[in-house]
MDTraj code that builds the backbone (N, CA, C; nanometers):
import mdtraj as md
import numpy as np

residues = "ASP SER ASP ALA PRO VAL LEU SER ARG ARG PRO MET ARG LYS ASN PRO GLU THR ALA ALA LYS ILE ALA GLU VAL ARG ALA LYS GLN GLU GLN ALA GLU ARG GLU ARG ARG ALA ALA GLU GLN GLN ALA ALA LYS LYS LYS ALA THR GLN GLN ALA ALA ALA ARG GLY ASN ALA GLN ARG ASN ALA THR LYS GLY SER SER SER GLY GLN SER ALA SER ALA LYS SER THR SER THR GLY LYS ARG GLN ALA ALA ALA SER ALA GLN GLY ASN ALA ALA ALA SER ASN TYR PRO GLY GLN VAL MET ARG ARG ILE SER ARG ALA GLY LYS PRO ARG VAL ARG THR THR GLY THR ALA THR ILE SER PHE ALA ILE ALA SER ASN GLY GLY LEU ALA SER VAL SER VAL ALA ARG GLY SER GLY SER ALA ALA LEU ASP ARG ALA ALA VAL SER VAL ILE ARG LYS ALA ALA PRO PHE PRO ARG PRO PRO ALA GLY ALA ARG ARG GLN TYR SER ILE LYS ILE LYS GLY GLN".split()
xyz = np.array([
    [0.0907, -0.0935, 0.0135],
    [-0.0025, -0.0117, -0.0089],
    [0.0630, 0.1526, 0.0110],
    [0.1802, 0.1251, 0.0147],
    [0.2980, 0.2366, 0.0118],
    [0.3477, 0.2698, -0.1430],
    [0.3864, 0.4268, -0.1818],
    [0.4647, 0.4535, -0.3309],
    [0.6193, 0.4004, -0.2727],
    [0.6308, 0.3698, -0.1722],
    [0.7633, 0.3811, -0.2113],
    [0.8306, 0.1939, -0.2751],
    [0.9026, 0.2080, -0.3567],
    [0.9503, 0.0758, -0.4171],
    [0.9919, -0.0260, -0.3593],
    [0.9813, -0.1103, -0.3834],
    [0.9713, -0.2641, -0.3165],
    [1.1745, -0.3069, -0.3591],
    [1.2150, -0.3175, -0.4446],
    [1.3455, -0.3223, -0.4777],
    [1.3922, -0.2087, -0.5771],
    [1.4999, -0.1726, -0.5103],
    [1.5504, -0.1081, -0.5962],
    [1.6273, -0.1770, -0.7534],
    [1.6406, -0.1138, -0.8355],
    [1.6929, -0.2047, -0.9645],
    [1.8283, -0.1697, -1.0168],
    [1.9004, -0.2112, -1.0095],
    [2.0517, -0.1955, -1.0229],
    [2.0734, -0.1760, -1.1361],
    [2.1563, -0.1181, -1.2031],
    [2.1856, -0.0897, -1.3625],
    [2.2481, -0.2065, -1.4430],
    [2.2630, -0.2447, -1.5438],
    [2.2694, -0.3549, -1.5940],
    [2.4098, -0.3329, -1.6122],
    [2.4981, -0.4332, -1.5570],
    [2.6780, -0.3921, -1.6172],
    [2.6837, -0.3784, -1.7545],
    [2.7831, -0.3207, -1.7720],
    [2.8266, -0.2814, -1.9331],
    [2.9095, -0.3942, -1.9463],
    [2.9312, -0.4103, -2.1182],
    [3.0302, -0.5311, -2.1726],
    [3.1353, -0.4571, -2.1623],
    [3.2344, -0.4938, -2.0966],
    [3.3466, -0.4747, -2.1563],
    [3.3904, -0.3886, -2.2831],
    [3.3715, -0.4825, -2.4183],
    [3.4083, -0.4395, -2.5331],
    [3.3185, -0.2806, -2.6027],
    [3.1880, -0.2956, -2.4859],
    [3.1189, -0.2112, -2.5435],
    [3.1304, -0.0653, -2.4762],
    [3.2094, -0.0602, -2.3800],
    [3.2431, 0.0253, -2.3026],
    [3.3945, 0.0834, -2.3590],
    [3.4676, -0.0250, -2.3803],
    [3.5961, 0.0085, -2.4823],
    [3.5406, 0.0872, -2.5899],
    [3.4380, 0.0526, -2.6634],
    [3.4049, 0.1141, -2.8151],
    [3.3914, 0.2845, -2.7858],
    [3.2991, 0.2483, -2.6620],
    [3.2344, 0.3938, -2.6381],
    [3.3408, 0.4903, -2.6054],
    [3.4479, 0.4712, -2.5129],
    [3.5944, 0.5192, -2.4598],
    [3.6315, 0.5761, -2.5975],
    [3.6288, 0.4848, -2.6783],
    [3.7582, 0.4944, -2.8038],
    [3.6958, 0.6253, -2.9192],
    [3.5590, 0.6055, -2.9129],
    [3.4918, 0.6983, -2.9779],
    [3.4832, 0.8845, -2.9135],
    [3.4747, 0.8221, -2.7914],
    [3.4615, 0.9772, -2.7006],
    [3.5918, 1.0196, -2.7473],
    [3.6736, 0.9245, -2.7066],
    [3.8032, 0.9741, -2.7463],
    [3.8489, 1.0793, -2.8423],
    [3.7852, 0.9833, -2.9547],
    [3.8445, 1.0544, -3.1114],
    [3.7861, 1.1895, -3.1124],
    [3.6737, 1.2259, -3.0595],
    [3.5282, 1.2938, -3.0671],
    [3.6295, 1.4259, -2.9953],
    [3.6807, 1.3735, -2.8658],
    [3.7715, 1.5027, -2.8162],
    [3.8615, 1.5134, -2.8907],
    [3.9279, 1.4454, -2.9230],
    [4.0729, 1.4950, -3.0041],
    [4.0235, 1.5963, -3.1422],
    [3.9028, 1.5473, -3.2038],
    [3.8259, 1.6099, -3.2973],
    [3.8089, 1.7637, -3.2935],
    [3.7670, 1.7917, -3.1743],
    [3.7210, 1.9299, -3.1179],
    [3.8432, 1.9933, -3.0466],
    [3.9475, 1.9377, -3.0011],
    [4.0877, 2.0040, -2.9858],
    [4.1439, 2.0250, -3.1478],
    [4.1519, 1.9728, -3.2035],
    [4.2091, 1.9960, -3.3790],
    [4.1411, 2.1443, -3.3941],
    [3.9707, 2.1262, -3.3626],
    [3.8936, 2.2465, -3.4248],
    [3.9222, 2.3602, -3.3486],
    [3.9598, 2.3070, -3.2402],
    [3.9391, 2.5042, -3.2007],
    [4.1372, 2.5130, -3.2027],
    [4.1915, 2.4544, -3.1991],
    [4.3599, 2.4959, -3.2482],
    [4.3340, 2.5626, -3.3852],
    [4.2399, 2.5229, -3.4611],
    [4.2546, 2.5993, -3.5905],
    [4.1924, 2.6999, -3.5784],
    [4.0554, 2.7253, -3.5286],
    [4.0099, 2.8328, -3.5033],
    [4.0925, 2.9597, -3.4611],
    [4.1699, 2.8895, -3.3276],
    [4.2707, 3.0102, -3.3159],
    [4.4066, 3.0086, -3.3681],
    [4.4044, 2.9273, -3.4935],
    [4.5742, 2.9849, -3.5924],
    [4.4407, 3.0372, -3.6882],
    [4.3424, 3.0395, -3.7304],
    [4.2461, 3.1672, -3.8095],
    [4.2542, 3.2727, -3.7545],
    [4.2293, 3.2882, -3.5831],
    [4.1702, 3.3938, -3.5351],
    [4.3360, 3.4598, -3.5460],
    [4.4780, 3.4371, -3.5276],
    [4.5543, 3.5140, -3.5246],
    [4.5979, 3.5318, -3.6227],
    [4.5791, 3.4495, -3.7741],
    [4.6364, 3.4970, -3.9103],
    [4.5169, 3.6379, -3.9323],
    [4.3930, 3.6141, -3.9140],
    [4.3077, 3.7450, -3.8831],
    [4.3585, 3.8689, -3.8323],
    [4.4232, 3.8200, -3.6981],
    [4.4352, 3.9583, -3.6408],
    [4.5588, 4.0401, -3.6913],
    [4.6337, 3.9259, -3.7557],
    [4.7853, 3.9533, -3.8067],
    [4.7210, 4.0811, -3.9367],
    [4.6513, 3.9978, -4.0393],
    [4.6074, 4.0352, -4.1358],
    [4.5263, 4.1960, -4.1462],
    [4.4672, 4.2303, -4.0179],
    [4.3655, 4.3535, -4.0049],
    [4.4651, 4.4353, -3.9518],
    [4.5671, 4.3724, -3.8702],
    [4.6906, 4.5107, -3.8189],
    [4.7597, 4.5523, -3.9578],
    [4.7770, 4.4435, -4.0638],
    [4.9014, 4.5046, -4.1320],
    [4.7847, 4.6057, -4.2710],
    [4.6492, 4.5564, -4.2315],
    [4.5780, 4.6056, -4.3291],
    [4.5109, 4.7585, -4.2948],
    [4.5705, 4.8163, -4.1865],
    [4.5148, 4.9071, -4.1162],
    [4.5490, 5.0180, -4.1639],
    [4.4677, 5.1180, -4.2372],
    [4.4847, 5.2540, -4.2728],
    [4.5926, 5.2162, -4.3810],
    [4.6202, 5.3322, -4.4470],
    [4.7631, 5.4002, -4.5923],
    [4.8182, 5.4441, -4.5278],
    [4.8861, 5.4437, -4.3784],
    [4.9597, 5.5521, -4.3646],
    [5.0772, 5.5364, -4.4819],
    [5.1559, 5.3901, -4.4342],
    [5.2681, 5.3217, -4.5287],
    [5.2688, 5.3472, -4.6543],
    [5.0895, 5.3380, -4.7411],
    [5.1304, 5.3119, -4.8386],
    [5.1204, 5.4422, -4.9128],
    [5.0682, 5.5855, -4.8222],
    [5.0356, 5.7072, -4.8171],
    [5.2261, 5.7888, -4.8443],
    [5.2406, 5.7183, -4.7290],
    [5.4027, 5.8070, -4.7173],
    [5.4996, 5.8117, -4.8373],
    [5.4786, 5.7206, -4.9457],
    [5.5925, 5.6797, -5.0133],
    [5.5040, 5.7491, -5.1665],
    [5.6403, 5.7684, -5.2465],
    [5.5697, 5.8420, -5.3885],
    [5.6249, 5.7680, -5.4815],
    [5.5790, 5.7206, -5.5818],
    [5.6336, 5.6851, -5.7117],
    [5.5498, 5.5852, -5.7290],
    [5.6109, 5.4773, -5.8308],
    [5.5166, 5.3950, -5.9092],
    [5.4811, 5.2988, -5.8373],
    [5.5314, 5.2941, -5.7032],
    [5.3988, 5.1961, -5.6196],
    [5.2758, 5.3075, -5.5723],
    [5.2821, 5.3919, -5.5564],
    [5.1595, 5.4926, -5.5622],
    [5.0584, 5.5295, -5.6614],
    [5.1296, 5.4234, -5.7918],
    [5.0254, 5.4645, -5.9510],
    [5.0415, 5.5687, -5.9872],
    [5.1828, 5.6963, -5.9575],
    [5.1898, 5.7708, -6.0444],
    [5.3125, 5.7212, -6.1884],
    [5.2560, 5.7902, -6.2851],
    [5.4420, 5.7067, -6.4105],
    [5.5510, 5.8021, -6.3536],
    [5.6445, 5.7623, -6.4269],
    [5.7903, 5.8396, -6.3675],
    [5.8132, 5.9293, -6.4446],
    [5.7006, 5.9470, -6.5048],
    [5.7559, 6.1226, -6.6020],
    [5.6605, 6.2420, -6.5399],
    [5.5942, 6.2049, -6.4771],
    [5.4820, 6.3213, -6.4189],
    [5.5885, 6.3632, -6.3155],
    [5.5714, 6.5052, -6.3584],
    [5.6343, 6.6239, -6.2968],
    [5.6073, 6.7194, -6.1989],
    [5.6378, 6.7761, -6.1208],
    [5.5484, 6.8686, -6.0799],
    [5.5419, 7.0211, -6.0562],
    [5.4460, 7.0665, -6.0776],
    [5.4363, 7.2166, -6.1339],
    [5.4342, 7.2993, -6.0441],
    [5.4404, 7.2900, -5.8895],
    [5.5122, 7.4047, -5.8114],
    [5.6501, 7.4112, -5.8205],
    [5.6773, 7.5832, -5.7178],
    [5.7979, 7.6074, -5.7149],
    [5.8405, 7.6456, -5.6162],
    [5.9737, 7.6515, -5.5938],
    [6.0411, 7.6800, -5.4532],
    [6.0174, 7.6103, -5.3458],
    [5.9945, 7.6255, -5.2045],
    [5.9703, 7.5745, -5.1287],
    [5.8651, 7.4426, -5.1583],
    [5.7344, 7.5191, -5.1783],
    [5.6812, 7.3714, -5.1760],
    [5.7252, 7.2669, -5.2860],
    [5.7809, 7.3017, -5.3762],
    [5.8125, 7.1893, -5.5022],
    [5.9608, 7.0991, -5.4150],
    [6.0613, 7.1698, -5.3381],
    [6.1371, 7.0525, -5.2722],
    [6.0447, 7.0124, -5.1480],
    [5.9730, 7.0400, -5.0805],
    [5.8504, 6.9738, -4.9981],
    [5.8301, 6.8566, -5.0640],
    [5.8021, 6.8826, -5.1673],
    [5.6864, 6.7798, -5.2430],
    [5.7889, 6.6435, -5.3461],
    [5.9242, 6.7052, -5.3179],
    [5.9792, 6.6066, -5.3667],
    [6.0421, 6.5067, -5.2729],
    [5.9839, 6.5796, -5.1404],
    [6.0804, 6.4775, -5.0450],
    [5.9549, 6.3484, -5.0091],
    [6.0408, 6.2145, -5.0851],
    [5.9268, 6.1007, -5.0255],
    [5.9229, 6.0662, -4.8618],
    [5.8114, 6.0095, -4.8484],
    [5.8111, 5.9424, -4.7215],
    [5.8366, 6.0458, -4.6052],
    [5.7511, 6.1584, -4.5789],
    [5.7887, 6.2064, -4.5151],
    [5.6745, 6.2464, -4.3601],
    [5.5740, 6.1429, -4.3856],
    [5.4687, 6.1765, -4.2980],
    [5.5264, 6.1499, -4.1533],
    [5.5910, 6.0672, -4.1222],
    [5.6704, 6.0135, -3.9881],
    [5.7260, 6.1284, -3.9267],
    [5.8137, 6.2404, -3.9964],
    [5.8625, 6.3280, -3.9662],
    [5.7488, 6.4686, -3.9288],
    [5.6660, 6.4412, -4.0408],
    [5.5521, 6.5307, -3.9759],
    [5.4919, 6.5526, -3.8525],
    [5.4699, 6.4250, -3.8368],
    [5.4197, 6.3646, -3.7335],
    [5.4408, 6.4214, -3.5822],
    [5.6129, 6.3895, -3.6481],
    [5.6454, 6.3641, -3.4895],
    [5.6245, 6.4979, -3.3669],
    [5.6112, 6.6280, -3.4234],
    [5.5878, 6.7650, -3.3247],
    [5.4505, 6.6802, -3.2909],
    [5.3653, 6.6576, -3.3282],
    [5.2402, 6.6295, -3.2731],
    [5.2357, 6.5106, -3.1166],
    [5.3322, 6.4071, -3.1745],
    [5.3526, 6.2843, -3.1189],
    [5.4318, 6.3564, -2.9347],
    [5.5066, 6.4404, -2.9831],
    [5.5742, 6.5384, -2.8839],
    [5.5202, 6.5966, -2.8065],
    [5.4030, 6.6643, -2.8423],
    [5.2778, 6.7381, -2.8064],
    [5.2198, 6.6584, -2.6923],
    [5.1889, 6.5569, -2.7584],
    [5.0885, 6.4843, -2.6763],
    [5.1221, 6.4037, -2.5505],
    [5.2879, 6.3590, -2.5443],
    [5.3234, 6.3396, -2.4347],
    [5.3050, 6.4096, -2.3432],
    [5.4089, 6.5539, -2.4062],
    [5.3895, 6.6507, -2.2516],
    [5.2462, 6.6616, -2.1871],
    [5.1509, 6.6774, -2.2640],
    [5.0111, 6.7237, -2.2384],
    [4.9602, 6.5907, -2.1410],
    [5.0086, 6.4224, -2.1548],
    [4.9382, 6.4127, -2.0571],
    [5.0467, 6.3855, -1.9481],
    [5.1699, 6.4637, -1.9296],
    [5.2647, 6.4771, -1.8260],
    [5.1751, 6.5629, -1.7332],
    [5.0839, 6.6021, -1.7696],
    [4.9827, 6.6950, -1.6462],
    [5.0619, 6.8541, -1.6637],
    [4.9724, 6.9475, -1.5780],
    [4.9960, 7.0792, -1.5600],
    [5.0904, 7.1176, -1.4548],
    [5.1746, 7.2068, -1.4742],
    [5.2249, 7.2450, -1.3141],
    [5.1833, 7.2888, -1.2029],
    [5.2054, 7.2243, -1.1069],
    [5.1026, 7.2575, -0.9669],
    [5.1442, 7.3485, -0.8729],
    [5.1286, 7.4674, -0.9352],
    [5.1820, 7.6280, -0.8686],
    [5.0928, 7.7055, -0.8567],
    [5.0694, 7.7834, -0.7235],
    [4.9656, 7.8781, -0.7326],
    [4.9726, 8.0030, -0.7758],
    [5.1111, 8.0102, -0.8954],
    [5.1520, 8.1397, -0.9598],
    [5.0858, 8.1581, -1.1161],
    [5.0687, 8.2946, -1.1196],
    [5.0326, 8.3142, -1.2763],
    [5.1259, 8.3485, -1.3424],
    [5.1316, 8.3216, -1.4774],
    [5.2790, 8.3625, -1.5403],
    [5.2630, 8.2989, -1.6920],
    [5.3833, 8.2561, -1.7248],
    [5.3960, 8.1614, -1.8506],
    [5.5150, 8.1760, -1.8951],
    [5.5695, 8.0302, -1.8686],
    [5.7276, 7.9950, -1.9131],
    [5.7511, 7.9158, -1.9878],
    [5.8289, 7.9619, -2.0778],
    [5.8603, 7.9700, -2.2481],
    [6.0147, 7.8375, -2.1649],
    [5.9665, 7.7366, -2.2065],
    [6.0988, 7.5876, -2.1837],
    [6.1524, 7.5431, -2.3262],
    [6.2813, 7.5365, -2.3769],
    [6.3236, 7.4851, -2.4434],
    [6.3893, 7.3932, -2.4074],
    [6.3637, 7.2717, -2.5310],
    [6.4270, 7.1604, -2.4693],
    [6.4376, 7.0686, -2.6039],
    [6.5578, 6.9631, -2.6287],
    [6.6153, 6.9060, -2.7281],
    [6.5939, 6.7404, -2.7171],
    [6.6040, 6.6877, -2.7851],
    [6.5185, 6.5312, -2.7602],
    [6.6708, 6.4533, -2.8753],
    [6.7171, 6.3306, -2.7693],
    [6.8485, 6.2651, -2.8442],
    [6.7943, 6.1871, -2.9269],
    [6.8588, 6.0841, -3.0553],
    [6.8643, 6.0371, -3.1139],
    [6.7194, 5.8827, -3.0780],
    [6.7857, 5.8772, -2.9243],
    [6.7199, 5.7224, -2.8686],
    [6.5569, 5.8097, -2.8426],
    [6.5379, 5.9507, -2.8461],
    [6.4140, 5.9475, -2.7228],
    [6.4310, 6.0434, -2.6524],
    [6.5447, 6.0198, -2.5915],
    [6.5780, 6.0634, -2.4493],
    [6.5443, 6.2050, -2.4496],
    [6.5543, 6.2981, -2.3303],
    [6.5725, 6.4609, -2.3159],
    [6.7056, 6.4938, -2.3126],
    [6.7383, 6.5489, -2.4736],
    [6.8739, 6.5841, -2.4417],
    [6.9628, 6.7116, -2.3625],
    [6.8688, 6.7805, -2.3528],
    [6.8807, 6.9185, -2.2991],
    [6.7512, 6.9833, -2.2729],
    [6.7531, 7.0252, -2.1275],
    [6.6295, 7.1532, -2.1004],
    [6.6425, 7.2543, -2.0605],
    [6.5962, 7.3675, -2.0552],
    [6.6186, 7.4965, -1.9895],
    [6.5434, 7.5876, -1.9936],
    [6.4867, 7.7032, -1.9302],
    [6.4205, 7.7940, -1.9723],
    [6.4701, 7.9058, -2.0655],
    [6.3705, 7.8987, -2.1300],
    [6.4375, 8.0395, -2.1890],
    [6.4239, 8.1620, -2.1894],
    [6.2837, 8.1880, -2.1499],
    [6.1853, 8.3095, -2.0862],
    [6.1367, 8.2869, -1.9525],
    [6.1822, 8.3179, -1.8295],
    [6.1541, 8.2674, -1.7011],
    [5.9965, 8.3677, -1.7383],
    [5.8984, 8.3312, -1.6092],
    [5.7670, 8.3755, -1.6167],
    [5.7865, 8.4804, -1.5124],
    [5.8938, 8.4965, -1.4413],
    [5.8857, 8.5680, -1.2980],
    [5.9116, 8.5279, -1.1935],
    [5.8477, 8.3735, -1.2058],
    [5.8390, 8.3148, -1.0615],
    [5.9386, 8.1655, -1.0489],
    [5.9842, 8.1978, -0.9753],
    [6.0799, 8.0516, -1.0139],
    [6.0168, 7.9485, -0.9531],
    [5.9080, 7.9150, -0.8886],
    [5.8387, 7.7963, -0.8948],
    [5.7989, 7.7294, -0.9810],
    [5.7326, 7.8239, -1.0566],
    [5.6884, 7.8170, -1.2026],
    [5.7548, 7.7505, -1.2903],
    [5.8718, 7.8517, -1.2818],
    [6.0156, 7.8026, -1.3919],
    [6.0191, 7.6643, -1.3537],
    [6.0628, 7.5911, -1.2373],
    [6.0683, 7.4619, -1.2002],
    [5.9757, 7.3563, -1.2134],
    [5.8739, 7.4231, -1.1990],
    [5.7138, 7.2684, -1.2718],
    [5.7434, 7.2982, -1.3665],
    [5.7354, 7.3948, -1.4597],
    [5.7190, 7.3825, -1.6477],
    [5.8583, 7.2512, -1.6570],
    [5.9984, 7.2860, -1.5970],
    [6.0780, 7.1905, -1.6421],
    [6.0843, 7.0663, -1.6036],
    [6.0322, 7.0778, -1.4552],
    [5.9809, 6.8756, -1.4330],
    [5.8757, 6.8710, -1.5437],
    [5.8040, 6.9000, -1.5899],
    [5.6882, 6.8544, -1.6902],
    [5.7450, 6.7918, -1.7887],
    [5.8545, 6.8671, -1.8467],
    [5.9094, 6.8270, -1.9451],
    [5.9921, 6.7057, -1.8872],
    [6.0434, 6.7105, -1.7830],
    [6.1233, 6.6089, -1.7496],
    [6.0516, 6.4382, -1.7540],
    [5.8957, 6.5164, -1.6589],
    [5.7970, 6.3964, -1.6653],
    [5.8168, 6.3224, -1.7939],
    [5.7636, 6.4101, -1.8437],
    [5.7320, 6.3645, -2.0604],
    [5.8079, 6.2678, -2.0986],
    [5.9527, 6.2976, -2.0614],
    [6.0781, 6.2176, -2.1511],
    [6.0714, 6.0659, -2.0772],
    [6.1099, 5.9599, -2.1826],
    [6.1278, 5.9735, -2.2536],
    [6.0366, 5.9699, -2.3785],
    [6.0913, 6.0513, -2.4883],
    [5.9653, 6.0611, -2.5979],
    [6.0058, 5.9660, -2.6933],
    [5.9284, 5.9279, -2.8234],
    [5.9219, 5.8662, -2.9068],
    [6.0887, 5.8757, -2.9979],
    [6.1299, 5.7859, -3.0669],
    [6.2335, 5.8080, -3.1362],
    [6.1967, 5.8968, -3.2597],
    [6.2863, 5.9941, -3.2481],
    [6.2145, 6.0483, -3.3513],
    [6.2805, 6.0186, -3.5203],
    [6.2228, 6.0008, -3.5937],
    [6.2391, 5.9364, -3.7586],
    [6.3164, 6.0106, -3.8492],
    [6.3893, 6.0278, -3.9238],
    [6.5215, 6.0481, -3.9935],
    [6.4375, 6.2126, -4.0062],
    [6.4639, 6.2828, -3.9887],
    [6.4668, 6.4066, -4.0651],
    [6.3795, 6.5084, -3.9688],
    [6.3114, 6.4712, -3.8912],
    [6.2055, 6.5242, -3.7363],
    [6.2969, 6.6530, -3.6684],
    [6.2114, 6.7173, -3.6253],
    [6.2455, 6.8206, -3.5230],
    [6.3224, 6.7827, -3.4101],
    [6.4107, 6.8313, -3.3395],
    [6.4403, 6.7685, -3.2460],
    [6.4069, 6.8601, -3.1197],
    [6.4434, 6.9934, -3.1628],
    [6.4513, 7.0872, -3.0546],
    [6.3354, 7.1641, -3.0625],
    [6.2493, 7.2220, -2.9463],
    [6.1769, 7.2769, -2.9493],
    [6.1627, 7.4204, -2.8153],
    [6.0487, 7.4446, -2.8637],
    [6.0504, 7.5926, -2.7391],
    [5.8911, 7.5767, -2.7250],
    [5.8318, 7.5554, -2.6045],
    [5.6994, 7.5425, -2.5730],
    [5.6482, 7.6234, -2.4425],
    [5.5552, 7.7229, -2.4737],
    [5.5208, 7.8067, -2.3405],
    [5.4256, 7.6994, -2.2159],
    [5.4419, 7.6967, -2.0635],
    [5.3891, 7.6516, -2.0445],
    [5.3059, 7.7766, -1.9246],
    [5.1766, 7.7642, -1.8908],
    [5.0921, 7.8752, -1.8219],
    [5.0803, 7.8441, -1.6760],
    [5.1097, 7.8721, -1.5842],
    [5.0807, 7.8328, -1.4534],
    [4.9328, 7.8907, -1.4119],
    [4.8657, 7.8437, -1.3269],
    [4.7241, 7.8832, -1.2696],
    [4.6668, 7.9020, -1.3813],
])
top = md.Topology()
chain = top.add_chain()
for i, resn in enumerate(residues, 1):
    res = top.add_residue(resn, chain, resSeq=i)
    for name in ("N", "CA", "C"):
        top.add_atom(name, md.element.get_by_symbol(name[0]), res)
traj = md.Trajectory(xyz[None], top)
């Protein structure tokens, strides 16, 4: 009259041959899954490197000549300084370098002094990107602001390596308060 089972059924014993076949099939499935994951990871790495290589046209635009589709007989029609600048090949890195330097300085922060004024700081960058020299070109009238402005430049160093033809000497005005 109770709902409880009278006898509990034991599971049937597996045939050892069948169990071995099942284990073999599972091992093959796991191996196939590992190979599939490895192939996916390899494809993802290849895609990432292709995307990194295909990002932007900076390298292609930085060079001139037959690789960019211009014929070798094409002549510049500009004169003077513009003609000299136009004939320089691949100067994108050199012309972008001052922006990289100023970005590095702006990330270093502002001088933390409570005086007003503007200090003009001159500095030079070495070929390895380190700070070659730094000095106060025109004082602000406050020694504390002058020292803080110099420390901002020192804190921003080291700068990225300057490319060939890039300007290495700069003069920047740093305001207090």
